[in-house]
NULO-839309 format. One record per residue (C-alpha): residue number from 1; x, y, z; residue in three letters. Coordinates in steps of 0.001 Angstrom, whole numbers, plus 524288, in hexadecimal, padded with zeros to 5 digits. Example, Ala and Ser with C-alpha at 12.3 -4.5 7.8 and 13.67 -1.06 7.14 Angstrom:
<recs>
<rec 1, <8300C, 7EE6C, 81E78>, "ALA">
<rec 2, <83566, 7FBDC, 81BE4>, "SER">
</recs>
This chain:
<recs>
<rec 1, <81C12, 7B945, 8F46A>, "MET">
<rec 2, <820B7, 7B77E, 90237>, "PRO">
<rec 3, <81EFF, 7A8B6, 902E9>, "ASN">
<rec 4, <8276B, 7A5A7, 8F6F1>, "ILE">
<rec 5, <835BC, 7A497, 8F982>, "SER">
<rec 6, <84180, 7A17A, 8F137>, "LYS">
<rec 7, <841B2, 793E6, 8F6FF>, "MET">
<rec 8, <8339D, 79160, 8F2DD>, "ASN">
<rec 9, <83646, 7963C, 8E51A>, "LEU">
<rec 10, <84259, 78DA8, 8E393>, "ARG">
<rec 11, <83A5B, 781B8, 8E6CC>, "GLU">
<rec 12, <8301C, 7845E, 8DC41>, "VAL">
<rec 13, <832AA, 77BEF, 8D05D>, "GLN">
<rec 14, <83027, 781FC, 8C321>, "LEU">
<rec 15, <82E47, 77973, 8B730>, "PRO">
<rec 16, <838C6, 77BF3, 8AD0C>, "MET">
<rec 17, <8388D, 776D4, 89F2C>, "PRO">
<rec 18, <8445F, 76F1F, 89AD2>, "PRO">
<rec 19, <84FF3, 776ED, 895D0>, "LEU">
<rec 20, <84E5E, 772BE, 88758>, "PRO">
<rec 21, <8403F, 77791, 887BB>, "LEU">
<rec 22, <84494, 78475, 88DCF>, "GLN">
<rec 23, <84EDC, 7861F, 88317>, "ASN">
<rec 24, <844DA, 78309, 87887>, "LYS">
<rec 25, <83B96, 78D43, 87E4C>, "PHE">
<rec 26, <846A5, 79747, 87EB2>, "ALA">
<rec 27, <84999, 794A1, 87048>, "ASP">
<rec 28, <83B4A, 79676, 86CB3>, "ILE">
<rec 29, <83A8D, 7A34E, 87441>, "VAL">
<rec 30, <846E1, 7A81F, 86D80>, "THR">
<rec 31, <84164, 7A4C8, 86006>, "LYS">
<rec 32, <8343C, 7AB13, 86300>, "VAL">
<rec 33, <83ACC, 7B782, 867D8>, "GLU">
<rec 34, <84326, 7B7C6, 85B74>, "GLY">
<rec 35, <8370C, 7B65C, 852DB>, "LEU">
<rec 36, <8300D, 7C108, 85A67>, "LYS">
<rec 37, <83BB7, 7C9F2, 85854>, "SER">
<rec 38, <83BF1, 7C6EF, 849B7>, "GLN">
<rec 39, <82D4A, 7C981, 8488A>, "TYR">
<rec 40, <82E96, 7D666, 84FC7>, "ARG">
<rec 41, <83999, 7DA77, 84698>, "GLN">
<rec 42, <831BB, 7D636, 83AAB>, "SER">
<rec 43, <825F8, 7DDCB, 83F89>, "LEU">
<rec 44, <82E58, 7E9F0, 84181>, "ASN">
<rec 45, <83411, 7E862, 833CD>, "ASP">
<rec 46, <82674, 7E6DA, 82DE6>, "LEU">
<rec 47, <82194, 7F2F5, 834FB>, "GLU">
<rec 48, <82D0A, 7FAD1, 82FCF>, "VAL">
<rec 49, <82AE4, 7F5B6, 821F1>, "LEU">
<rec 50, <81C40, 7F84A, 822B9>, "TYR">
<rec 51, <81ECD, 8062A, 82758>, "GLY">
<rec 52, <8283D, 8089E, 81C2A>, "ALA">
<rec 53, <81ED8, 802A4, 81242>, "LEU">
<rec 54, <81374, 80AA4, 81772>, "ARG">
<rec 55, <81B99, 8171C, 816F4>, "GLN">
<rec 56, <81FAD, 81478, 808D9>, "ARG">
<rec 57, <811A5, 8114B, 804FF>, "ALA">
<rec 58, <80C48, 81DF0, 80AA0>, "PHE">
<rec 59, <8173D, 8262E, 804FC>, "SER">
<rec 60, <814DF, 8206E, 7F769>, "GLY">
<rec 61, <8226B, 81A4D, 7F656>, "ASP">
<rec 62, <81D6F, 80C52, 7F633>, "LEU">
<rec 63, <81E0A, 805EC, 7E8CA>, "ASN">
<rec 64, <813C8, 7FB48, 7E7D5>, "LEU">
<rec 65, <81573, 7F8EB, 7D94E>, "SER">
<rec 66, <81ADC, 7EB31, 7DB64>, "ARG">
<rec 67, <81064, 7E6F9, 7E514>, "VAL">
<rec 68, <8070F, 7DD6D, 7DE8A>, "PRO">
<rec 69, <7F914, 7E257, 7DDD2>, "LEU">
<rec 70, <7ED77, 7D99E, 7E10D>, "PRO">
<rec 71, <7E7BC, 7D1FD, 7D5BB>, "GLU">
<rec 72, <7D9E1, 7D660, 7D8CB>, "THR">
<rec 73, <7D779, 7E49B, 7D529>, "PRO">
<rec 74, <7D1BB, 7EDE9, 7DF20>, "ILE">
<rec 75, <7C31F, 7EFF1, 7DDDD>, "SER">
<rec 76, <7C125, 7FA87, 7D3B6>, "GLY">
<rec 77, <7CEC7, 7F873, 7CDFC>, "GLU">
<rec 78, <7D1F2, 7F3E1, 7C05D>, "GLN">
<rec 79, <7DE5A, 7EC2D, 7BE8A>, "ALA">
<rec 80, <7E8D6, 7F317, 7B6A0>, "LEU">
<rec 81, <7EB70, 7EDC1, 7A924>, "VAL">
<rec 82, <7F713, 7E459, 7A97B>, "PRO">
<rec 83, <7FD07, 7EB71, 79DA2>, "ASP">
<rec 84, <7FDD2, 7F7D2, 7A5E1>, "PHE">
<rec 85, <805DE, 7F095, 7AFF6>, "LEU">
<rec 86, <80F13, 7EC2F, 7A526>, "GLN">
<rec 87, <81193, 7FA2B, 7A110>, "GLY">
<rec 88, <807C4, 7FBAC, 795FD>, "GLU">
<rec 89, <7FE37, 806E5, 79713>, "VAL">
<rec 90, <7F02D, 8027E, 79927>, "ALA">
<rec 91, <7E416, 80ADA, 79721>, "ALA">
<rec 92, <7E13D, 812BA, 7A35A>, "PRO">
<rec 93, <7D68F, 80D26, 7ABF2>, "ALA">
<rec 94, <7D211, 81ACA, 7AFE1>, "ILE">
<rec 95, <7D113, 827A2, 7A896>, "ASN">
<rec 96, <7DB30, 831A5, 7ACD8>, "LEU">
<rec 97, <7D968, 83E90, 7A57B>, "PRO">
<rec 98, <7E50D, 84624, 7A05A>, "ASP">
<rec 99, <7DFBB, 8531C, 7A52F>, "GLY">
<rec 100, <7EBB0, 85A78, 7A038>, "GLY">
<rec 101, <7F3C8, 85714, 7AC3B>, "LEU">
<rec 102, <7FBC7, 84C09, 7A66C>, "LEU">
<rec 103, <80548, 8543C, 79E7F>, "LEU">
<rec 104, <807EC, 85CFF, 7AA2E>, "ALA">
<rec 105, <80A89, 850EC, 7B26C>, "ALA">
<rec 106, <813CC, 84B4B, 7A840>, "LEU">
<rec 107, <81B54, 85818, 7A7D2>, "GLU">
<rec 108, <81B8F, 85A4E, 7B685>, "ASN">
<rec 109, <81B5A, 84E97, 7BF8F>, "ARG">
<rec 110, <8151F, 856B5, 7CA92>, "GLU">
<rec 111, <808EC, 858B6, 7C228>, "ARG">
<rec 112, <8060F, 84A15, 7C25C>, "ILE">
<rec 113, <7FEA9, 84C4B, 7CF21>, "LYS">
<rec 114, <7F4AE, 854EB, 7C81F>, "ASP">
<rec 115, <7F2EA, 84A96, 7BDA9>, "LEU">
<rec 116, <7F195, 83FAA, 7C7AA>, "LEU">
<rec 117, <7E792, 8477B, 7CF7E>, "ASN">
<rec 118, <7DF98, 8497F, 7C32A>, "SER">
<rec 119, <7E06B, 83B22, 7BFA1>, "TRP">
<rec 120, <7DD55, 836B3, 7CD83>, "LEU">
<rec 121, <7D102, 83EF6, 7CD97>, "ASP">
<rec 122, <7CD2F, 8396D, 7C043>, "ALA">
<rec 123, <7CFD9, 82B8E, 7C4EC>, "TYR">
<rec 124, <7C7F4, 82D9B, 7D159>, "ARG">
<rec 125, <7BCB4, 832AF, 7C91C>, "GLY">
<rec 126, <7BCE8, 8264E, 7C0D4>, "GLN">
<rec 127, <7BD36, 81C8E, 7CC0F>, "LEU">
<rec 128, <7AEA1, 81B25, 7CDF6>, "GLY">
<rec 129, <7AD7B, 81002, 7D7B3>, "GLY">
<rec 130, <7BB18, 80A9D, 7D527>, "GLU">
<rec 131, <7C62F, 80B33, 7DEFC>, "ALA">
<rec 132, <7D0C2, 8159C, 7DDDD>, "PHE">
<rec 133, <7DDA4, 80F10, 7DA9E>, "SER">
<rec 134, <7EA70, 8165B, 7DB2C>, "LEU">
<rec 135, <7F107, 80BB9, 7D307>, "GLU">
<rec 136, <7E671, 80C02, 7C8AA>, "ARG">
<rec 137, <7E728, 81ACB, 7C7F5>, "PHE">
<rec 138, <7F607, 81ACE, 7C6BC>, "MET">
<rec 139, <7F57B, 81076, 7BC08>, "ALA">
<rec 140, <7EB21, 81833, 7B49F>, "ALA">
<rec 141, <7F2BA, 824EF, 7B665>, "ALA">
<rec 142, <7FF56, 81EDC, 7B16E>, "GLN">
<rec 143, <7F7F4, 818EC, 7A617>, "CYS">
<rec 144, <7F1BD, 8260E, 7A2DF>, "ARG">
<rec 145, <7FF0B, 82CC7, 7A338>, "LEU">
<rec 146, <80450, 822CD, 799AC>, "ALA">
<rec 147, <7F840, 82420, 7911D>, "GLU">
<rec 148, <7F8A7, 832FD, 7905D>, "LEU">
<rec 149, <80775, 833E8, 78EFC>, "HIS">
<rec 150, <80D22, 82700, 78A3D>, "PRO">
<rec 151, <81A18, 82D91, 78710>, "ASP">
<rec 152, <81D14, 830C7, 7954B>, "THR">
<rec 153, <821ED, 82788, 79FCB>, "ASP">
<rec 154, <81B2C, 82F51, 7AAA9>, "PHE">
<rec 155, <817C0, 8263B, 7B5F1>, "GLU">
<rec 156, <810C3, 8283C, 7C2C2>, "LEU">
<rec 157, <819F9, 826AE, 7CE4A>, "ASP">
<rec 158, <819A2, 825B3, 7DD2A>, "ASN">
<rec 159, <81715, 83449, 7DE9C>, "ASN">
<rec 160, <80B1E, 832E7, 7D5EA>, "ASP">
<rec 161, <806A1, 82725, 7DDC8>, "TYR">
<rec 162, <8082C, 82F35, 7EA2F>, "GLU">
<rec 163, <80049, 83A52, 7E443>, "HIS">
<rec 164, <7F551, 830F3, 7E039>, "ILE">
<rec 165, <7F546, 82AD7, 7EDBF>, "ARG">
<rec 166, <7F46F, 83853, 7F40E>, "THR">
<rec 167, <7E941, 83BB9, 7EAE1>, "TRP">
<rec 168, <7E21F, 82F56, 7EF29>, "ALA">
<rec 169, <7E3D5, 832C5, 7FDA0>, "PHE">
<rec 170, <7DEF8, 8409E, 7FB21>, "GLU">
<rec 171, <7D379, 83B31, 7F359>, "ALA">
<rec 172, <7D002, 832AB, 7FEFE>, "LEU">
<rec 173, <7D059, 83E67, 80821>, "VAL">
<rec 174, <7C81F, 846CF, 7FEF8>, "SER">
<rec 175, <7BE51, 83BF4, 7FC37>, "GLY">
<rec 176, <7C1B9, 83A65, 7EDBE>, "LYS">
<rec 177, <7C53F, 82C5D, 7F123>, "LEU">
<rec 178, <7BFC5, 8240B, 7FC13>, "ILE">
<rec 179, <7C47F, 8176F, 80232>, "GLN">
<rec 180, <7BBB3, 80B8E, 80162>, "THR">
<rec 181, <7BDC0, 7FDC0, 80625>, "TYR">
<rec 182, <7BBC8, 7F1EC, 7FD7A>, "ASP">
<rec 183, <7B81C, 7E71C, 8070B>, "GLU">
<rec 184, <7B8B9, 7DC4E, 7FCE1>, "ALA">
<rec 185, <7C6E2, 7DF0A, 7F93B>, "ASN">
<rec 186, <7CB1A, 7E4FD, 8063E>, "ASN">
<rec 187, <7CFAC, 7F180, 7FF89>, "LEU">
<rec 188, <7CEEA, 8000A, 8020F>, "VAL">
<rec 189, <7CB3E, 806E9, 7F567>, "LEU">
<rec 190, <7CB02, 81531, 7F147>, "LEU">
<rec 191, <7BEDF, 81986, 7E9F4>, "LYS">
<rec 192, <7B9AC, 82661, 7E4B5>, "THR">
<rec 193, <7B3E2, 82EEE, 7EF58>, "GLY">
<rec 194, <7A990, 83993, 7EEA7>, "GLN">
<rec 195, <7B2D3, 84558, 7EE5A>, "ALA">
</recs>
């Protein structure tokens, strides 16, 4: 502005807080900036960890066996017998037919997929209005293996879990299974579809 000169500006008095108050403010700003930096770093670390966890979950490498399950069973679920969790074989909750595929699967690990497909179709046919549960199916399948061949230590592994999960996704696409939402328990459930 043409009417303001250096002389006029030098004469203007600006209020200044006392030096101890200025120093205290500077300390607070420094601490706040440090906290902001720590939070940004923590957020970056969490995003990296979440990405790694998500990648492991979708690749089937995530082992959730030590994660505690909720006390309340999912609608349509039956709690597993505590003896089963302690290593004793409980009676299977669902009927999985032998169908002649079990011996082939025991002799050749690649044939387990045929057996699992047969059992998954049988399980789906027995669901009625109950929810499809991968964990319940795997427990029943392992129990059935032990029942039919108690002398073998054959156990389902991560590859089998991955195959079952792929089957479930394909069943969703084909309409064999459908997703429903349980408002009361805030859960997405898989149920038998029309296909």
